[in-house]
C-alpha positions as CSV (number, residue, x, y, z in Angstrom):
1,M,82.4,118.5,82.6
2,T,84.3,116.6,80.0
3,K,84.3,112.8,79.9
4,P,87.1,111.2,81.9
5,A,90.2,110.5,79.8
6,E,90.6,106.9,78.6
7,I,94.0,105.3,78.2
8,P,94.6,104.2,74.5
9,R,95.4,100.6,73.8
10,D,98.5,101.1,71.5
11,E,101.6,100.3,73.7
12,D,103.5,103.1,72.0
13,W,100.9,105.8,72.5
14,A,102.5,107.3,75.6
15,F,105.6,108.4,73.6
16,Q,103.8,110.0,70.7
17,P,103.9,113.9,70.8
18,R,100.7,115.8,70.0
19,F,100.3,119.5,69.3
20,R,97.2,121.0,70.8
21,V,95.7,124.5,70.7
22,L,93.7,125.3,73.8
23,R,92.2,128.4,75.4
24,V,94.3,129.3,78.4
25,G,92.6,132.1,80.2
26,S,91.8,134.8,77.6
27,V,94.2,133.6,75.0
28,R,94.7,130.5,72.8
29,R,98.0,128.7,73.3
30,G,99.7,126.0,71.2
31,I,101.5,123.3,73.3
32,R,103.2,120.1,72.3
33,L,103.3,117.3,74.8
34,E,103.5,113.5,74.7
35,E,100.2,111.7,74.8
36,I,100.7,110.4,78.3
37,F,101.0,113.9,79.7
38,W,97.8,115.0,77.9
39,T,96.0,112.1,79.4
40,V,97.2,112.9,82.9
41,L,96.3,116.6,82.5
42,Q,92.8,115.6,81.5
43,K,92.6,113.4,84.6
44,I,93.6,116.4,86.7
45,A,91.0,118.5,85.0
46,D,88.4,115.9,85.6
47,A,89.3,115.7,89.3
48,R,89.1,119.5,89.6
49,D,86.0,119.8,87.5
50,C,87.6,122.2,85.1
51,S,89.1,122.3,81.7
52,V,92.6,121.3,80.7
53,G,93.1,125.0,79.8
54,D,92.3,125.9,83.4
55,V,94.9,123.4,84.6
56,I,97.5,124.9,82.3
57,L,96.6,128.4,83.4
58,A,97.0,127.5,87.1
59,C,100.4,125.9,86.3
60,E,101.6,128.8,84.3
61,S,100.6,131.3,87.0
62,R,103.2,129.6,89.3
63,L,106.0,129.8,86.9
64,E,108.8,132.3,87.0
65,K,109.2,134.6,84.0
66,G,110.9,132.8,81.1
67,A,110.3,129.3,82.5
68,N,109.5,126.4,80.1
69,L,105.7,125.8,80.3
70,S,105.9,122.3,78.7
71,S,108.4,121.1,81.3
72,A,106.3,122.6,84.0
73,L,103.2,120.7,82.7
74,R,105.2,117.4,82.7
75,V,106.1,118.1,86.3
76,E,102.5,118.9,87.1
77,A,101.4,115.6,85.7
78,V,104.0,113.5,87.5
79,T,103.3,115.3,90.8
80,Y,99.6,114.4,90.4
81,L,100.4,110.8,89.8
82,Q,102.8,110.7,92.7
83,Q,100.1,112.0,95.0
84,E,97.6,109.6,93.7
85,L,100.0,106.7,94.2
86,E,100.7,107.7,97.8
87,A,97.0,108.0,98.5
88,A,96.3,104.6,97.0
89,L,99.2,103.0,99.0
90,S,97.9,104.5,102.2
91,K,94.6,102.5,101.6
92,T,96.2,99.2,100.7
93,G,98.5,96.7,102.4
94,R,98.3,94.2,105.2
95,Q,97.5,96.7,107.9
96,A,94.6,98.2,105.8
97,V,93.2,94.6,105.4
98,R,93.5,94.0,109.2
99,N,91.8,97.3,110.0
100,Q,88.9,96.5,107.7
101,V,88.5,93.0,109.2
102,M,88.7,94.3,112.8
103,A,86.2,97.0,112.1
104,S,83.5,94.5,111.1
105,P,81.0,93.8,113.9
106,S,80.2,90.4,112.3
107,P,82.5,87.4,111.9
108,C,85.1,88.4,109.3
109,F,88.4,87.2,107.9
110,A,90.8,87.7,105.1
111,L,91.8,84.7,103.0
112,T,94.7,84.5,100.5
113,G,94.8,82.3,97.4
114,D,96.8,79.6,99.1
115,K,94.0,79.3,101.7
116,Q,95.9,81.1,104.5
117,L,94.0,83.2,107.0
118,M,95.9,86.5,107.0
119,A,93.5,88.3,109.4
120,Y,90.4,87.6,111.4
121,N,88.4,89.4,114.1
122,P,87.3,88.3,117.6
123,A,83.7,87.7,116.2
124,F,85.1,85.1,113.8
125,I,86.8,83.2,116.6
126,G,83.6,83.4,118.7
127,F,81.7,82.1,115.7
128,V,83.9,79.1,115.4
129,Q,84.0,78.4,119.1
130,S,80.3,78.5,119.4
131,R,80.0,75.7,116.8
132,L,83.0,73.5,117.5
133,S,83.2,71.9,120.9
134,S,86.9,71.0,120.4
135,L,88.1,74.6,120.1
136,A,89.4,76.0,123.4
137,S,88.0,79.2,124.7
138,D,91.4,80.9,124.3
139,A,92.0,79.5,120.8
140,T,93.3,81.6,117.9
141,G,93.0,81.0,114.2
142,Q,95.9,78.5,114.2
143,G,94.8,75.1,112.9
144,V,91.6,76.5,111.4
145,R,91.1,75.4,107.8
146,L,88.9,77.3,105.5
147,S,87.8,76.6,101.9
148,L,85.2,78.1,99.5
149,D,82.7,76.3,97.2
150,I,84.1,78.2,94.2
151,Q,87.6,78.2,92.8
152,F,89.6,81.1,94.3
153,S,90.7,82.4,90.9
154,D,87.1,82.4,89.6
155,L,86.0,84.4,92.7
156,I,88.7,86.9,92.1
157,E,87.8,87.3,88.5
158,K,84.1,87.8,89.4
159,L,84.9,90.4,92.0
160,R,87.0,92.3,89.6
161,I,84.1,92.9,87.3
162,E,83.3,96.6,87.7
163,G,80.1,97.2,89.6
164,S,79.7,93.5,90.5
165,G,79.5,94.2,94.2
166,P,80.1,91.6,96.9
167,A,79.8,87.9,95.9
168,T,77.9,85.5,98.0
169,V,79.6,82.1,98.2
170,G,79.6,79.0,100.4
171,F,82.4,78.1,102.8
172,V,83.6,75.3,105.0
173,I,85.6,75.8,108.2
174,G,87.4,72.8,109.6
175,V,89.1,72.1,112.9
176,E,90.4,68.6,113.2
177,R,87.5,66.5,112.1
178,Q,84.7,69.0,112.8
179,L,83.2,71.1,110.0
180,I,81.1,74.3,109.8
181,R,79.3,75.1,106.6
182,G,77.8,78.5,105.8
183,R,77.5,81.4,103.4
184,L,79.5,84.7,103.3
185,N,79.8,87.9,101.3
186,A,83.2,88.3,99.7
187,I,85.0,91.4,98.5
188,L,88.5,92.0,97.2
189,A,91.1,92.7,99.8
190,P,93.0,96.0,99.3
191,L,96.3,94.4,98.4
192,I,98.8,95.0,95.6
193,D,101.3,92.2,96.1
194,R,98.9,89.2,96.3
195,E,95.3,88.2,95.7
196,A,93.0,87.9,98.7
197,I,89.4,88.3,99.7
198,I,87.7,89.6,102.8
199,G,84.8,87.4,103.9
200,F,81.8,88.5,106.0
201,I,80.0,85.5,107.4
202,L,76.2,85.7,107.0
203,P,73.9,84.7,109.8
204,N,72.2,81.3,109.3
C-alpha cells in the first residue's frame, strides 16, 4: 500500500497541472490533472487499499463511450470529498457533543472557551449535589461556575497535538460561595464553529 498523500505547502500547488503516466488495467495511460485532484485520487486509493490506476480504471469503466476521462476523474474526486465532508459533519456539532456527554457513565460535561457549560449529564449534577449542601435536589447546571487550572487556549493546543490523548487537569466548580476541587480527563469536543472540551471527572 502506498504512503498516504500529503498536502504540499505551496499555496498555489492546487492549481498546477501535472501530467502523469500510470498503468490503468493492462495499459499505460497519460493523464493531465491539477495537483489537487491527484492528491484526492491518492487519498481515494489509500482508502480503498489500491493504486491510483485502479481508481482510474473503476471510474473509466462507468463512463459512456467518448466521455472525457479527466472531467470524470475531477467529479470522482469532488464526490469523494463531499462524502467525507458529510460523514465528518454527521459526527460533529452540538448534538454530537451532547450525545457523547450523556453516554458517559461518570460525571461529564462540555465546556466552551468562555467558560459556558454547553452540556452535562445527570451524573455531573449528582456529583455536584453530593458535595454542595446549597444545591437543591432538582437543580440544573444553571449557576454552576467551572474553571480549569490551565489556560483554556493552552489546553486546546495540547489536545491538538496528534497522539497526545486525553489531558489530565485540575478543575474548580463553584456554586455561590462553595467550591469543589478535583481532577478530570479532557478531550476535544467534536465542534467546528467553536473551541470546547469534554471533561470526564476522575474519582477522588
